[in-house]
C-alpha positions in Angstrom: 21.3 30.6 33.4 22.5 32.8 36.3 26.1 31.5 35.8 26.3 33.9 32.7 26.3 36.8 35.2 29.5 35.6 36.4 31.0 35.2 33.0 30.7 31.3 32.9 30.7 29.6 29.6 28.1 27.0 29.0 28.5 23.4 27.7 25.2 21.7 27.5 22.7 20.1 25.0 20.6 22.7 23.3 17.5 22.5 25.4 15.2 25.2 27.0 17.0 28.6 27.3 20.3 27.2 25.9 18.5 26.2 22.7 17.0 29.8 22.5 20.1 31.9 23.2 22.9 29.6 22.0 25.8 31.3 20.3 29.3 30.0 19.7 30.7 32.9 21.7 28.8 31.8 24.8 30.0 28.2 25.0 29.5 24.8 23.4 26.4 22.6 22.5 26.6 19.0 23.0 25.0 17.2 19.9 21.9 15.5 21.1 21.2 11.8 20.3 17.4 12.3 19.8 16.2 10.2 16.8 19.5 8.4 16.6 19.1 6.1 19.6 16.4 3.5 20.2 17.1 3.2 24.0 18.3 5.3 26.8 21.6 3.6 27.4 22.5 4.0 23.9 21.6 7.6 24.1 23.7 8.3 27.2 26.6 6.4 25.4 26.5 8.8 22.4 26.0 11.9 24.2 28.6 11.0 26.7 31.1 10.6 23.7 30.1 13.8 22.2 30.6 15.5 25.6 34.1 13.9 25.9 35.1 14.9 22.4 34.0 18.5 22.9 36.0 18.7 26.1 39.1 17.0 24.5 39.1 18.7 21.1 37.6 22.2 21.6 37.1 23.1 25.4 40.4 22.3 26.8 42.5 23.5 23.7 40.6 26.8 23.8 41.4 27.3 27.6 45.0 26.4 27.3 45.7 28.4 24.1 47.7 31.0 25.8 49.5 34.1 24.6 53.0 35.4 25.6 51.3 36.7 28.9 50.0 33.2 29.7 46.4 34.5 29.2 43.8 32.5 27.2 42.7 35.5 24.9 40.0 33.9 22.9 38.5 32.2 26.0 38.6 35.8 27.7 36.9 37.2 24.7 34.0 34.6 25.2 33.6 35.5 28.9 33.2 39.1 27.9 30.8 38.3 25.2 28.8 36.2 27.8 28.9 39.1 30.4 27.9 41.7 27.8 25.4 39.9 25.6 24.0 36.9 27.6 24.1 38.2 31.1 21.5 41.0 30.6 19.0 38.3 29.0 18.9 36.1 32.1 17.8 38.9 34.7 14.3 38.8 36.2 13.9 42.4 35.4 14.3 41.8 31.5 11.8 38.8 31.9 9.1 41.0 33.7 9.7 43.9 31.3 9.0 41.7 28.2 5.9 40.1 29.7 4.5 43.7 30.5 5.5 45.2 27.2 4.7 42.2 24.9 1.7 40.5 26.6 0.1 42.3 29.6 0.0 45.9 28.2 -1.3 44.9 24.7 -3.8 42.5 26.3 -5.1 45.4 28.4 -5.2 47.7 25.4 -7.0 45.3 23.2 -9.6 44.4 26.0 -10.5 48.2 26.3 -10.8 48.4 22.5 -12.9 45.2 22.0 -16.4 46.5 22.4 -19.4 44.5 21.5 -19.6 46.2 18.2 -15.8 45.7 17.5 -16.1 42.1 18.5 -18.7 41.4 16.0 -16.7 43.2 13.3 -13.8 41.2 14.3 -15.7 38.0 14.0 -16.9 38.8 10.6 -13.4 40.0 9.6 -12.0 36.4 10.7 -14.7 34.5 8.8 -14.1 36.6 5.6 -10.2 35.9 6.1 -10.7 32.0 6.6 -12.9 31.8 3.6 -10.5 33.7 1.3 -7.2 32.3 2.6 -7.0 29.1 0.4 -6.6 31.6 -2.5 -3.9 33.7 -0.9 -0.5 32.9 -2.4 3.0 34.1 -2.9 3.4 34.1 -6.8 6.7 35.4 -7.5 9.8 36.5 -5.4 12.7 38.3 -7.0 15.7 40.3 -5.6 17.9 43.0 -7.3 21.0 41.5 -8.7 23.4 44.4 -8.4 24.1 43.4 -4.7 25.0 39.9 -5.6 28.0 38.7 -7.9 28.6 34.9 -8.2 26.2 34.0 -5.3 28.2 36.2 -3.0 27.5 39.8 -1.6 29.5 42.2 0.6 28.5 42.7 4.1 26.4 45.8 4.5 24.9 45.7 1.0 21.0 45.7 0.4 18.8 43.6 -1.6 15.8 45.0 -2.9 13.0 42.5 -2.8 9.9 42.6 -5.2 7.2 40.1 -4.3 3.9 39.5 -6.2 1.0 38.1 -4.0 -2.4 37.0 -4.9 -4.8 38.2 -2.2 -7.8 36.2 -3.0 -10.3 38.9 -2.8 -8.9 40.4 0.5 -7.7 44.1 0.8 -4.0 44.9 1.3 -4.9 46.1 4.8 -6.1 42.6 5.7 -2.5 41.0 5.4 1.1 41.7 6.3 3.6 40.7 3.8 7.0 39.9 5.4 10.6 39.0 4.3 12.1 36.4 6.7 15.9 36.2 6.7 18.9 34.7 8.7 21.8 32.6 8.7 21.4 29.2 6.8 22.3 25.9 8.8 23.7 22.6 7.5 20.3 21.5 6.6 19.2 24.7 4.5 17.0 26.0 7.4 16.8 29.7 8.3 18.2 30.2 11.9 18.2 33.4 13.9 15.5 34.8 11.7 14.5 38.3 11.5 11.3 39.6 9.9 11.2 42.8 7.6 7.7 44.2 6.4 7.2 44.8 2.7 5.0 47.5 1.4 2.4 47.6 -1.4 3.9 49.3 -4.5 1.3 50.4 -7.0 -2.1 48.8 -8.3 -2.9 45.4 -8.9 -3.6 43.2 -12.1 -6.7 41.6 -13.5 -6.0 38.4 -11.4 -6.0 40.4 -8.1 -2.2 40.1 -7.8 -0.4 42.9 -6.0 3.3 44.0 -6.0 5.1 44.4 -2.7 8.6 45.9 -2.3 11.2 46.4 0.3 14.9 46.4 1.2 16.5 43.6 2.9 19.9 44.5 4.8 22.5 41.9 4.6 24.1 42.4 8.1 25.6 38.9 8.9 28.6 37.1 7.4 28.4 33.5 6.1 25.3 31.7 4.3 22.5 33.8 4.4 19.0 32.9 3.3 15.6 34.6 2.9 12.0 33.8 2.0 8.5 35.6 2.0 5.4 35.1 4.1 2.0 36.5 4.3 0.1 36.7 7.6 -3.5 38.0 8.5 -3.3 41.5 9.9 -6.0 43.2 12.0 -5.4 45.8 14.8 -7.3 43.5 17.4 -5.3 40.4 16.6 -2.8 39.3 19.6 -0.4 38.6 16.7 -0.2 37.5 13.1 -0.2 33.9 14.1 -3.5 34.1 16.1 -5.7 32.6 13.2 -3.1 29.9 12.3 -3.0 31.0 8.7 0.3 31.7 6.6 1.1 31.9 2.8 4.7 31.0 2.0 6.4 30.3 -1.6 5.7 27.1 -3.2 1.9 26.9 -2.1 0.9 28.8 -5.2 -1.1 26.6 -7.7 -0.8 29.1 -10.5 2.3 31.1 -9.7 5.5 31.0 -11.9 8.0 30.9 -9.1 8.1 31.5 -5.3 11.1 29.9 -3.9 13.2 31.6 -1.1 16.9 32.3 -1.9 20.2 32.9 -0.3 23.6 34.5 -0.8 26.9 34.1 0.8 28.1 37.3 2.7 31.8 38.2 2.6 
């Protein structure tokens, strides 16, 4: 990790920190043989072959691709990108700051707020949410069509999302409705995901379904996908994942549609 502070480019299997922070501008990922090799010798053979192929076909040509001044411009661009973007992430100061801001300080504040009465109220709330959650569903997801033409959209444009949610008897304050968006990989999974909150819009119908709306900024080129999820929300929860509950499209028994979607950004 510390090699990034000196502008070193990485060449490794995607494991640990390299899996978390990998970007093509920081180096190269060696394809893993997990799941395709039944023994260690076969796995070593496959991954060694992938490593040599990367060195021959991509790493060495990138380094020896020189301009008129005999400088590897693209390689230097990757070094600069590594120094500017990856380097600050591997510092101990960044790690300590994130632990304090994301964990220690919120935990200390929550401890002070969790009086005996608040703890009883929280326990009652958790029981209510667990009982109601099987009825919580994403019934319908739609996006404005003006930003997308023929499955493609201009970089910097915005989708307006409208989502219909069944709350199962819960109040809007008991949940958080989020859009989840990011690049789409070769297996149609969303990578480098970002979340965007959607806000309640108006009342609800006789079936306790509520409408949520919000903008989704299209800020990355290439295949781009989005979906919607519902999480429990309470000021004293450590995070929306604490209860292990989530509602996503496709889990609704009575909804008309709830699939995520995607566009190609130019």
